[in-house]
N, C-alpha and C positions, 0 to 999 in steps of 0.2 A: 849255434847260430847267434850272432850278435844282434841285439835289438837296439837300433839307434833311435834317435828322436823321431817321432812320427811312425813308429813301427805299427804293424798291423794290429797287434794287441792293444796299443794305445788308441789307435783310430777306432777300433771296435768299442773299447771302453768309453771313449768320448761319445760315440754314437748312442750307446746304451744309456749313458747318463742323460743325454738329451731326450731320448725316447721315453725312458722311465719317468722323467720329470713331466713330460707332456701327458703321458697316460695317467699319472697320479693326479695331476692338476685338473684335467678335463674329462677323463673317462671313468675313473673310479668314483662311484657315487657314495661310498661309505663316508659319512660325516666324521667318523672317528679317526680318519687318516690325519686330520689336523693340518695346520700350516707348516708344511715341511719343505726343506730345500735339500735336493740331492747334491752333496758336496763333491763326491768323486766315486769312481767305480774302479775296482781292481779285478782283472781277469786272472784265472788260473792259467798255468802254462799250456794246458790242453784246450783252452777256451771253453771248457765245459761248465764253468761256474763263474758267475759275475757277482762279486761282493759289492753291494750297493750301499754306500755310506750316506747318512742324512743327518741333518739337524732339524730342530723344530722349535717353534715358539710354544712355551708352556712348561709346566712343572713336571715332577716325577709321575704324578697320576696321568697327566696328558701323555707323557712318554710311553707308559705301559699301555694305555688305550691305543695309541698310534701303532705300537709294535704289534699288538694283536690284530689290528685292522690290516696292517701290511702283510701279516701271515695269511689272512683270509684272501687278500688281493693278489698274492704271489702267482697262483696259477693263471689268473687273467692277465697279469702283467707279462708273464712269460709267453703266453699265447699271442699277445699283441706284438711282442718283440719278434717272434717267429714270423708273423705276418709282415712286419715292417722291414725286416732285414733279410737279405738274401743269404742266409746261412742254412746249410743242410740241416743243422740241428740247433735250435735256440739254446743258449746256455741256461742252466739252472740259475735262479736268482735268489740270493740271500741278502736280507736287509740288516744293516747294523747301524745303531746310533753312533754318530761320530763324536767320540769323547775328545778327540784331539782339538776340535774347535773350542770346546769349553776350557781345556787346559791352556790353549793358546791365549784365550781372552783373560784367564786368570793371571798368566805370566805377564801379559801386557799391562794389566791393572797394577800388579806389583811393581813393574818397572817404572810406571808413571808415578806411583807413590814414592819410590826411591828417589827419582829425579826431583820431585817436589820437595822432599825432605832435604835432599842435598842442596838445592837452591836456597831453601830457607836457612839452612845451617851456614852456607857461605855468606848469605846476606847478613846474618846475625854476626858472623865473625868479622866481616868488613865494617859493620857498624861499631863493634867493640874496638877494632883497630883504629877507626877514625876517632872515636871518643878518647882513646888512649893518646893518640897523636895530638889532639886538641888540648889535652890536659897538661902536656909538657911545655 
């Protein structure tokens, strides 16, 4: 079966992303959850498992604390999903720290540095050329 844009799996993943974000922000009372953002959700083909990816503000210690808090909150989150969604069986939920966002930010920083260095080098070369032209 071909899955086009807006497929059932994508719609369910989007809905789960919204629901999990709401539940974590407003219903999970564990302060160790931290300031996190659900970046995306990937469903397995059988819709039995939702991989929930997140980022958060904080260092490595904060990340470990949040990961443990999310493990503790997973049964509650899954129960809330079952109540909120009209699915015969709520998917299992697995939380994953989204490393891609960090990598993407690192790549963007490097690209900005390269662009700045290139602009400085070109400006320097133009200044040298202009100086050489004036010397003649």
